[in-house]
C-alpha positions as CSV (number, residue, x, y, z in Angstrom):
1,M,5.0,4.2,19.7
2,L,2.2,4.5,17.2
3,Q,1.6,0.8,17.1
4,L,1.6,0.6,21.0
5,M,-1.0,3.3,21.1
6,A,-3.2,1.6,18.5
7,F,-3.0,-1.7,20.5
8,M,-4.0,0.1,23.8
9,F,-7.0,1.8,22.2
10,M,-8.1,-1.3,20.3
11,L,-7.8,-3.7,23.3
12,P,-11.0,-2.7,25.1
13,A,-13.1,-2.8,21.9
14,T,-11.5,-6.1,21.0
15,T,-12.2,-7.6,24.4
16,S,-15.8,-6.4,24.3
17,F,-16.2,-7.9,20.8
18,A,-14.6,-11.2,21.9
19,Q,-17.0,-11.6,24.8
20,G,-19.9,-11.9,22.5
21,L,-18.2,-14.5,20.2
22,P,-19.4,-18.1,20.2
23,W,-16.0,-19.5,21.2
24,S,-15.7,-23.1,22.4
25,G,-13.5,-23.8,25.4
26,Q,-12.3,-27.0,23.6
27,K,-10.8,-25.0,20.7
28,A,-7.1,-24.6,20.4
29,A,-5.8,-21.1,21.0
30,S,-4.4,-21.0,17.5
31,E,-7.8,-21.6,15.9
32,K,-9.6,-18.6,14.4
33,P,-13.1,-18.0,15.9
34,A,-15.9,-18.4,13.4
35,A,-17.2,-14.9,14.1
36,I,-14.0,-13.3,12.7
37,E,-13.3,-15.8,10.0
38,D,-14.2,-13.2,7.3
39,I,-12.0,-10.4,8.7
40,G,-8.4,-9.8,7.6
41,I,-6.1,-9.0,4.7
42,E,-5.3,-11.5,1.9
43,E,-2.6,-10.6,-0.6
44,R,-3.9,-10.5,-4.2
45,L,-0.6,-9.5,-5.9
46,G,-0.9,-9.4,-9.6
47,E,-4.7,-9.1,-9.6
48,T,-6.2,-6.3,-11.7
49,I,-8.6,-3.9,-10.1
50,D,-11.8,-3.2,-12.0
51,R,-11.4,0.2,-13.6
52,N,-15.1,0.6,-14.1
53,L,-16.1,0.5,-10.4
54,Q,-17.9,3.8,-9.6
55,F,-17.7,6.0,-6.5
56,T,-18.4,9.6,-5.4
57,D,-15.4,11.8,-4.6
58,D,-15.1,14.4,-1.8
59,R,-16.5,17.1,-4.2
60,G,-19.6,15.1,-4.9
61,R,-18.5,14.1,-8.4
62,Q,-19.1,10.7,-9.9
63,V,-15.8,9.0,-10.7
64,T,-14.5,5.6,-11.7
65,L,-11.3,4.0,-10.5
66,G,-10.0,4.1,-14.0
67,Q,-9.6,7.9,-13.6
68,Y,-6.8,7.2,-11.1
69,F,-5.3,4.2,-12.8
70,D,-4.6,6.2,-15.9
71,G,-1.3,4.7,-17.0
72,T,0.8,7.6,-15.9
73,K,1.7,7.0,-12.2
74,P,1.3,4.4,-9.4
75,T,-1.4,4.7,-6.8
76,L,-1.5,4.1,-3.0
77,L,-5.0,2.8,-2.1
78,S,-6.4,2.6,1.4
79,L,-9.8,1.2,2.6
80,V,-11.0,2.7,5.8
81,Y,-14.2,4.4,7.1
82,Y,-14.2,8.1,8.0
83,S,-16.2,7.7,11.3
84,C,-14.0,4.9,12.6
85,P,-13.1,5.5,16.2
86,N,-9.7,3.8,16.3
87,L,-7.8,1.7,13.7
88,C,-8.6,3.8,10.6
89,N,-7.2,6.9,12.2
90,F,-4.0,5.1,13.3
91,H,-3.7,3.7,9.7
92,L,-4.1,7.1,8.0
93,N,-1.9,8.9,10.6
94,G,0.8,6.4,10.0
95,L,0.5,6.8,6.3
96,L,0.6,10.6,6.7
97,E,3.8,10.5,8.7
98,G,5.4,8.4,6.0
99,L,4.2,10.8,3.3
100,K,5.6,13.8,5.1
101,E,9.1,12.1,5.2
102,L,8.8,11.3,1.4
103,K,10.3,14.0,-0.8
104,W,7.8,13.1,-3.6
105,N,4.4,14.9,-3.6
106,V,1.0,13.3,-3.7
107,G,-0.4,14.0,-7.2
108,E,3.0,14.4,-8.9
109,Q,4.8,11.1,-8.7
110,F,1.9,9.1,-7.4
111,N,-1.8,9.2,-6.6
112,L,-3.4,8.5,-3.2
113,V,-7.0,7.1,-3.1
114,T,-8.8,6.6,0.2
115,V,-12.1,4.7,0.0
116,S,-14.7,4.3,2.7
117,I,-16.1,0.8,3.3
118,D,-19.2,2.3,4.9
119,P,-21.9,2.7,2.2
120,N,-23.8,5.2,4.5
121,E,-21.0,7.7,4.6
122,T,-21.4,10.9,2.5
123,P,-19.2,13.0,0.3
124,E,-19.4,15.8,2.9
125,L,-17.8,13.6,5.5
126,A,-15.2,12.6,3.0
127,A,-14.5,16.2,2.3
128,K,-14.0,17.0,6.0
129,K,-11.6,14.1,6.4
130,K,-9.7,15.2,3.3
131,E,-9.5,18.8,4.6
132,N,-8.0,17.6,7.9
133,Y,-5.4,15.4,6.3
134,L,-4.4,17.9,3.7
135,K,-3.9,20.5,6.3
136,A,-1.7,18.1,8.3
137,Y,0.2,17.1,5.2
138,G,1.1,20.7,4.5
139,R,1.4,20.5,0.7
140,A,-1.4,22.5,-0.8
141,D,-0.8,21.4,-4.3
142,S,-1.7,17.8,-3.5
143,A,-5.5,18.3,-3.3
144,E,-6.1,16.9,-6.7
145,G,-3.8,13.9,-6.0
146,W,-5.3,12.7,-2.7
147,N,-8.9,11.7,-3.2
148,F,-11.4,10.5,-0.5
149,L,-14.2,8.4,-2.0
150,V,-17.5,7.0,-0.9
151,G,-19.6,4.5,-2.8
152,K,-22.5,2.1,-3.0
153,E,-22.3,-1.2,-1.1
154,D,-21.9,-3.4,-4.2
155,H,-19.0,-1.4,-5.6
156,V,-17.3,-1.1,-2.2
157,K,-17.6,-4.8,-1.7
158,A,-16.3,-5.5,-5.2
159,L,-13.2,-3.4,-4.6
160,A,-12.6,-4.9,-1.2
161,S,-12.8,-8.4,-2.6
162,Q,-10.4,-7.6,-5.4
163,V,-7.7,-6.3,-3.1
164,G,-8.2,-8.9,-0.4
165,F,-9.7,-6.6,2.2
166,K,-12.1,-8.7,4.4
167,Y,-14.4,-6.9,6.7
168,K,-17.8,-7.1,8.4
169,W,-20.2,-5.2,10.6
170,D,-19.9,-5.9,14.3
171,P,-23.4,-5.5,15.8
172,I,-22.1,-5.7,19.3
173,G,-19.6,-2.8,19.0
174,Q,-21.7,-1.1,16.4
175,Q,-18.7,-0.6,14.1
176,W,-17.0,-2.2,11.2
177,A,-14.5,-4.9,12.0
178,H,-11.5,-4.9,9.6
179,G,-7.8,-5.0,9.2
180,A,-5.3,-2.3,8.1
181,A,-3.3,-2.2,4.9
182,A,-2.3,0.1,2.1
183,F,-2.3,-1.3,-1.4
184,V,0.3,-0.2,-4.0
185,V,-1.2,-0.3,-7.5
186,T,0.6,0.1,-10.8
187,P,-0.4,2.8,-13.3
188,S,-2.5,0.2,-15.2
189,G,-4.4,-0.9,-12.1
190,V,-2.5,-4.1,-11.1
191,I,-1.9,-4.8,-7.4
192,S,1.9,-4.7,-6.9
193,R,2.3,-4.8,-3.2
194,T,0.3,-5.0,0.1
195,L,1.7,-2.9,2.9
196,F,0.3,-4.2,6.2
197,G,-0.4,-2.3,9.4
198,I,-0.2,1.3,10.5
199,A,3.4,2.3,10.1
200,F,4.9,3.2,6.7
201,P,8.6,4.2,6.7
202,E,9.7,6.5,3.9
203,T,12.0,3.8,2.4
204,L,9.1,1.3,2.3
205,L,6.8,3.8,0.5
206,R,9.5,4.9,-1.9
207,L,10.7,1.5,-3.0
208,S,7.1,0.2,-3.2
209,L,6.2,3.0,-5.5
210,V,9.3,2.7,-7.6
211,E,8.6,-1.0,-8.0
212,A,5.0,-0.4,-9.0
213,S,5.7,2.5,-11.3
214,E,6.8,0.4,-14.3
215,G,9.7,2.7,-14.7
216,K,7.7,5.9,-14.6
217,V,8.9,7.3,-11.3
218,G,12.2,7.2,-9.3
219,S,15.7,8.3,-9.9
220,V,18.5,6.1,-11.2
221,A,19.7,5.8,-7.6
222,D,16.2,4.6,-6.5
223,K,16.2,1.9,-9.2
224,I,19.7,0.8,-8.2
225,L,18.6,0.7,-4.6
226,L,15.6,-1.4,-5.5
227,F,18.0,-3.8,-7.3
228,C,20.0,-4.2,-4.1
229,F,16.9,-4.8,-2.0
230,H,13.9,-7.1,-2.4
231,Y,10.6,-7.3,-0.5
232,D,10.7,-9.8,2.4
233,P,7.1,-11.0,3.2
234,A,8.2,-12.2,6.6
235,Q,9.5,-8.8,7.6
236,R,6.9,-7.0,5.5
237,G,9.6,-4.7,4.2
238,Y,12.5,-4.4,1.8
239,A,15.6,-6.4,2.9
240,F,19.2,-6.3,1.5
241,Y,19.5,-8.8,-1.3
242,A,23.1,-10.0,-1.5
243,F,22.5,-12.2,-4.5
244,N,21.8,-9.3,-6.7
245,I,25.0,-7.6,-5.6
246,M,27.0,-10.7,-6.3
247,R,25.3,-11.1,-9.7
248,A,26.1,-7.5,-10.6
249,A,29.7,-7.8,-9.3
250,G,30.1,-11.0,-11.4
251,A,28.8,-9.2,-14.5
252,V,31.3,-6.3,-13.9
253,T,34.1,-8.9,-13.4
254,V,33.3,-10.6,-16.7
255,L,33.3,-7.2,-18.6
256,V,36.6,-6.1,-17.1
257,L,38.2,-9.5,-17.8
258,G,36.9,-9.4,-21.4
259,F,38.3,-5.9,-21.9
260,F,41.8,-7.0,-20.8
261,L,41.6,-10.2,-22.8
262,V,40.7,-8.3,-26.0
263,G,43.6,-6.0,-25.4
264,F,46.0,-8.9,-24.7
265,W,44.9,-10.7,-27.9
266,R,45.4,-7.6,-30.0
267,K,48.9,-7.2,-28.7
268,Q,49.7,-10.8,-29.4
269,K,48.5,-10.4,-33.0
270,V,50.7,-7.3,-33.4
271,A,53.7,-9.1,-32.0
272,Q,53.2,-12.1,-34.3
273,A,52.9,-9.8,-37.3
């Protein structure tokens, strides 16, 4: 339902934007128009985010990304802009719904960092956005763990480039044209997973954070569950991985067989003596 609503709201703006594009009638439908060539999400898994990039948080404090990638817990990172009329709100609302289903609390098992791509937005606007989402989240102790940042254009562009978030200003619609994704980052600042879109089921969030945590969060059951599932890029989610189950079953079979063989050999030695 959330995805359908996003599509309905975005369709008029997309149509308006498309009317001004220099499309050629001879181009195949599958070809990407030149005007939106630099918009989208590219996976940069394994890339390290620059910990020295500087921003201003929702309290007006100067911060670096290294303060969030502190080696203790994974981070969910989203790039939006706070005055966005459509897609950013759907993205953050979808993330919020997934977080409310998750038993873990922002700031305890993981950090959440939201960064504006608009260099003209202010810490005051970031604070207002944070206030609204914290109120909807309903967990007052998470204020320190969920940070809304603004920054100068060069630092915003550097971060966007490192995570593969491609965007540009649309002069016709007078808004930023961009995609939607959340980036799961390890405690040391390495991109572990890109979660595309505006819907984030609890299982997807939990397994992504366990995978990115480098063993720092998640129960034994979570880690066993992650062993049974693997991330499927086609489905953009975690799918049952039968090979791991077969491999585990094979290992158990070998152990059990070895146990009985050792017992059998011992009995044989006793009988021969």
